[in-house]
MILOMAR-778696 format. One record per residue (C-alpha): residue in three letters; x, y, z. Coordinates in steps of 0.1 Angstrom, whole numbers, plus 2048, in hexadecimal, padded with zeros to 3 digits. Layout:
ALAXYZ ...
***
This chain:
UNK94B72B8A3 UNK9487418C1 UNK95C75D8B2 UNK94675D893 UNK9277618A8 UNK9357818B7 UNK930794897 UNK92C7BA89A UNK90A7C8895 UNK91A7E6884 UNK9207DD85F UNK9417E484F UNK9467FF836 UNK9487E581A UNK9277D6825 UNK9157F7826 UNK9237FF803 UNK9187DE7F5 UNK8F47E3801 UNK8F48077F3 UNK9007FA7D2 UNK8E57DF7D1 UNK8CA7F87D8 UNK8D78117BF UNK8D87F87A3 UNK8B57EC7AA UNK8A680E7AB UNK8BB81B78E UNK8AF7FE77A UNK88B808781 UNK89382B775 UNK8A481E755 UNK88680774D UNK86E824753 UNK88083C73C UNK87C822720 UNK85781F723 UNK83E838715 UNK82182E72B UNK81B81E74D UNK81E7F8751 UNK7FF7E474B UNK8007D776E UNK7F27F977A UNK7D17EF76B UNK7CF7CD77B UNK7BD7CB79D UNK7B97A579F UNK7DB79B7AD UNK7D77AD7CE UNK7B27A47D4 UNK7B677E7D5 UNK7B477B7FB UNK7A579D803 UNK78679A819 UNK7677B0814 UNK74F7C082C UNK72F7AC832 UNK70E7BE835 UNK7077BA85A UNK7287C5869 UNK7287CF88E UNK7317F488D UNK7438018AB UNK7478268B4 UNK7668368C4 UNK77185A8C5 UNK7578658AB UNK762849893 UNK753828888 UNK768809885 UNK7627E487E UNK7757C788B UNK7827A787D UNK79A78B885 UNK7B377986E UNK7B9754873 UNK7DC74586E UNK7E472086A UNK7F870F885 UNK8086EC882 UNK7F66CC88A UNK8166B888B UNK8256CF8A6 UNK8046D68B8 UNK8066FB8B0 UNK7E37098B0 UNK7D4722898 UNK7DC74789F UNK7C476489E UNK7CD789898 UNK7B37A589D UNK7AF7C3888 UNK7997E388A UNK7917F486A UNK78381886A UNK76481D854 UNK75D842859 UNK76E86385B UNK767881870 UNK76689B855 UNK76589982F UNK78589A81B UNK7898BD80C UNK7938BC7E7 UNK7A58D97D6 UNK7AF8DD7B2 UNK7D48E37AB UNK7DB9077A3 UNK7F28FF787 UNK7E88EA769 UNK8028CE767 UNK8018C4742 UNK8198A774A UNK7FA894754 UNK7EE895730 UNK80A87D727 UNK7FF863741 UNK7DE858732 UNK7CB854711 UNK7B3871713 UNK79887E6FC UNK79889D711 UNK7AA8A6731 UNK7A8895752 UNK787882754 UNK77B892734 UNK76C8B2741 UNK7678D272F UNK7728F0744 UNK76691373F UNK77592B759 UNK763922779 UNK74C90776D UNK7508E3760 UNK7388D2749 UNK7378AD74C UNK72B89872E UNK71B87873D UNK70C86D71C UNK6E9862715 UNK6DE855738 UNK6BC853748 UNK6AE86C761 UNK6B885877F UNK6DC856774 UNK6DD87B76C UNK6CE88378E UNK6E986D79F UNK70587F78C UNK6F68A0796 UNK6F68967BA UNK71A88A7BC UNK7278A97A9 UNK7138C27BE UNK7258DC7D3 UNK7318CB7F2 UNK72F8A87E2 UNK71988B7EB UNK71388A811 UNK715865819 UNK71085B83D UNK71183B851 UNK6F583B86B UNK6FD82A88C UNK6E58308A8 UNK6DD8558AA UNK6FD860899 UNK707864875 UNK72A85C86A UNK73A867849 UNK74584E82F UNK76B84A82D UNK769857809 UNK755876811 UNK763895800 UNK75C8BA7FD UNK75F8C67DA UNK76E8E97D5 UNK7559057D1 UNK76390B7AE UNK7608FE794 UNK73B8F7794 UNK7328D6783 UNK7158D376B UNK7078B6757 UNK7088BA731 UNK6E98B571C UNK6D28AF739 UNK6B98C7749 UNK6C08CE76E UNK6B48B2783 UNK6A98B47A7 UNK6C08A97C2 UNK6BF8847CA UNK6AC87F7EA UNK6A185B7E5 UNK6B383B7EE UNK6D683B7DF UNK6DB8247C1 UNK6EE8047C8 UNK7148067C8 UNK7167EF7AA UNK6FE805796 UNK71282479F UNK732813795 UNK72280A774 UNK71982E76D UNK73D839774 UNK74B81D75E UNK733827742 UNK74084B745 UNK76483F741 UNK75B829724 UNK747846713 UNK76685C713 UNK78084270C UNK79284972D UNK79182673D UNK7B582B748 UNK7AB84B75B UNK78F83776A UNK7A982077B UNK7BC83E787 UNK79D84F795 UNK79382F7A7 UNK7B682A7B5 UNK7B684E7C2 UNK79484A7D3 UNK79F82A7E4 UNK7BD83E7F3 UNK7A985B7FF UNK7A284D822 UNK7C7847827 UNK7D086981A UNK7B6879831 UNK7C986C84F UNK7E6883846 UNK7D88A1833 UNK7BD8BA838 UNK7B98C1813 UNK7BF8AA7F5 UNK7CA8BB7D5 UNK7C08AB7B4 UNK7C98B5791 UNK7B48D1781 UNK79F8C4764 UNK7A98D5743 UNK7A18D271E UNK7BC8CF705 UNK7B88E46E6 UNK7D58D36D4 UNK7C68B86BD UNK7E88AC6B1 UNK7F58A96D4 UNK7D78946DE UNK7DB87D6C0 UNK7FF8776C9 UNK7F686E6ED UNK7DC8566E1 UNK7F38456C8 UNK80F8426E2 UNK7F98306FC UNK7E181D6E5 UNK7F37FC6EA UNK7EF800710 UNK7CA808711 UNK7BB7F96F1 UNK7AF7DA704 UNK7AB7EB726 UNK7897E5735 UNK7777EA756 UNK7687C6759 UNK77F7BC776 UNK7747DA78B UNK7507D0785 UNK7557AB78E UNK74179F7AB UNK7507A87CD UNK76E7BB7BF UNK7607DD7C7 UNK7587D17EB UNK77B7C47EF UNK78A7E47E2 UNK7757F97FB UNK77F7E2818 UNK7A37E580E UNK79F80B80C UNK79180E82F UNK7B07FC83E UNK7C481D83C UNK7E280F84F UNK7E37F2837 UNK7E1809818 UNK7FE81D826 UNK8137FE82B UNK80C7F2807 UNK8198127F8 UNK83781080F UNK83F7ED803 UNK8557FC7E8 UNK8717FF801 UNK8727DB80C UNK88B7C37FF UNK89079F80B UNK8B279981B UNK8B97BD825 UNK8C47BA849 UNK8BA7D2864 UNK8DD7DF869 UNK8E17EA845 UNK8C07FB83F UNK8D081E83F UNK8E581881F UNK8C880680F UNK8B1823813 UNK8CC83C80A UNK8D082B7E9 UNK8AB82E7E2 UNK8AB8537EB UNK8CA8597D5 UNK8B884B7B6 UNK89685B7BE UNK8A587E7C3 UNK8B387C7A0 UNK891877790 UNK880897786 UNK864889770 UNK84687F785 UNK83A86676A UNK85C85476B UNK85B853791 UNK838845792 UNK84282B778 UNK85F82078F UNK84881D7AD UNK82F808799 UNK84A7F078D UNK85A7ED7AF UNK83C7D97BC UNK82A7D179B UNK80B7C07AA UNK8047E17BE UNK80A7F87A0 UNK7E480079F UNK7E88137C0 UNK8028297B2 UNK7EA836797 UNK7D78477B3 UNK7F684E7C7 UNK8048637AA UNK7E38767A6 UNK7E387E7CB UNK8088847CD UNK80C86A7E8 UNK82F8607DD UNK83F87F7ED UNK833876810 UNK83A85180B UNK85E8577FF UNK86587181A UNK85A859836 UNK86D83C827 UNK88D850826 UNK88D85084C UNK88382C850 UNK85E834857 UNK851817844 UNK832807852 UNK8277E384E UNK8057D4853 UNK8037AE852 UNK7DF7AB847 UNK7E37C3829 UNK8037B1820 UNK7F478E820 UNK7D3798810 UNK7E67A97F3 UNK80178F7EF UNK81C7A97F9 UNK83C7A180C UNK8427BD825 UNK8577AC83F UNK871791843 UNK85878085B UNK84277683E UNK85E76082F UNK86273B835 UNK87272D855 UNK892718850 UNK89D6FC867 UNK8BC70187D UNK8DE6F4871 UNK8FC6E9885 UNK8ED6F58A6 UNK8E671889A UNK8C672988D UNK8C5748877 UNK8B876588D UNK89E76D872 UNK89174A876 UNK89274D89C UNK87C76B899 UNK86375A881 UNK86273B897 UNK85C74E8B7 UNK83E7608A7 UNK831740896 UNK83072D8B7 UNK82374C8C9 UNK83D74B8E4 UNK83275E903 UNK84577E8FB UNK84377C8D5 UNK81E77C8CC UNK82079F8BE UNK82A7A589A UNK84C7B789A UNK84B7DB88D UNK86D7D787B UNK86A7C6859 UNK88F7C4853 UNK89F7A285A UNK8B579C878 UNK8D879186F UNK8EE77587A UNK8E775488D UNK8DF74A8B0 UNK8EC72B8C2 UNK8CE7148CA UNK8DA7128EE UNK8D37388F0 UNK8B07368E2 UNK88E7328F4 UNK88470E8FC UNK86870F8E3 UNK8807198C7 UNK8966FC8CF UNK8786E58CD UNK86F6F08AA UNK8916FA89C UNK8936DB887 UNK86F6DB87A UNK8686E0856 UNK8496F0846 UNK84370A862 UNK83872B853 UNK81E746857 UNK7FF73B843 UNK7DF750840 UNK7C073B844 UNK7A4754843 UNK791771853 UNK772775868 UNK75D79586C UNK74C79F88D UNK7287A4882 UNK7087AF893 UNK6F679A8AD UNK7157868B4 UNK717777891 UNK739770882 UNK73E77185C UNK75A75B850 UNK76E762830 UNK78774582E UNK7A4744817 UNK7A27297FC UNK7BD7167EB UNK7BB72C7CC UNK7DF7307C0 UNK7EB7547C0 UNK7EA76679F UNK80976678A UNK81C785793 UNK83279877A UNK85678E77A UNK86F7A378D UNK87F7BF77A UNK8A27B576D UNK8BD7C9780 UNK8D57DC769 UNK8F77D4777 UNK90C7EB763 UNK90080C771 UNK91682777F UNK9118297A5 UNK90E84C7B3 UNK91D8497D6 UNK91486D7E1 UNK8F585F7F2 UNK908846807 UNK90E85482A UNK92383C83F UNK91E85285D UNK8F885185D UNK8ED83086B UNK8CF83D87E UNK8B582886B UNK8CA80986D UNK8CF80D892 UNK8AA813898 UNK8A07F4883 UNK8BA7DF895 UNK8AF7EB8B7 UNK88B7E48AE UNK88E7C08A2 UNK8A77B68BD UNK8927C78D7 UNK8757B08CB UNK88C7928C9 UNK89F7968EA UNK8837A3900 UNK89278F91D UNK8B679A917 UNK8D3793900 UNK8E9774904 UNK90D77A90C UNK91A7748E9 UNK9047908DB UNK9147AB8F0 UNK9227BD8D1 UNK8FF7BF8C2 UNK8F17CC8E3 UNK90D7E68E6 UNK9067F38C2 UNK8E17FA8C8 UNK8E18028ED UNK8D58258F5 UNK8E5833914 UNK8CC849926 UNK8E8861930 UNK8E986A90B UNK8C987C910 UNK8D288D930 UNK8DA8B292F UNK8F98BE940 
***
């Protein structure tokens, strides 16, 4: 079998084409399904599937300051194996809980009426009446305290929320600067003084917002607004200003009725009860602060189990080929929602904030982050490392299982989660593996299992939030792939293997930290970078 082991790392033209065709069919199927639907999938209004294991901030977190930012710390706990005497693992994570400056919001210069087709609206976006440079917000018959709260958050400059730590004040991750125009005013209420007292509890504030959505029959927009807000801390890392759609009022009654009729089936039973369930808001805010995790969740659209590191280039080329042919933003958003259905809610806000452009651009070049905690908490597969470990057969072990096993047993040079999420290809002779791999190569049942989380709190206290045995929620079935589609091969570039080479170099650099065995010379030669290539003559 020696000759079979010496496979080339460079895939054949036929292999590259097969991967391209697979990706093209999957994404073209998403497109065809989206064109047949008049509204977004119901999954985009379901937050429960990705909150099952999500921890939440306790009240007495130990806040740490660094470079004008506050962060909190926690530790994930992972099960070992009693039978093999493999201890529990721990992984540490820092989560930022402040930003240096507020997020500047601007209203889009052009009114994009295509948004009107996305939701069931009584009015325009968020049911506001716009007159030149002012916006009147109808909050209904609320008491004075509620009216004062609305006035405060809609004031010029927005609500200035701070976290006090020592002598310093730190801005909330969701702090925003509203544009100078339009000026917001409250309908049917005399002008209230600004709110200088103790802020109302978050649950009360959420109730006021939910009442507003229910008042105007725009619950679907409520989900979109919440999703967009949760993404603001992540977007703030990459942009100085966040542009949001300009609120407008439609003066076309028949057009409004058509929109309502078209989407009534989707929203007739839609409510906000799940958002107001105990702890759900806290979980959402905790998830929002983990900006690297949020970035990785949106980037999960690119991952496909079984795609090897050396064929990532044609895989991503196929996605780009289909995406570039989609001109309708609603269709594209629908495709992204259906690609990872249990994360569809995040793409509601992603579309409002136009995040898909940045995500798709980065993905084209293989810049696809993973974050293990966000992946496990949300029930999302982002890496081949999350998949089960299979025993060796006939003296050989799959290299993917070799990677998983090395990490699971925390071998000396493999206690770091690999950056590359794409599976390594081929097999390794057991005689060429680490001693610990040989010891566990025939074991069954080894896999990465999340056990829980512990927060670092004040005065040395540790708050545990352990994972229970609650079965994961039923996820929507995978989209059926349409096989009889015409493949457009213009996007397939056999000569561009840069992403594949980088991915292969990354995972084999992690796997072979102490060097390549002799029978992997062809793999080494394909990914080896000669320093002389960078020398100037």
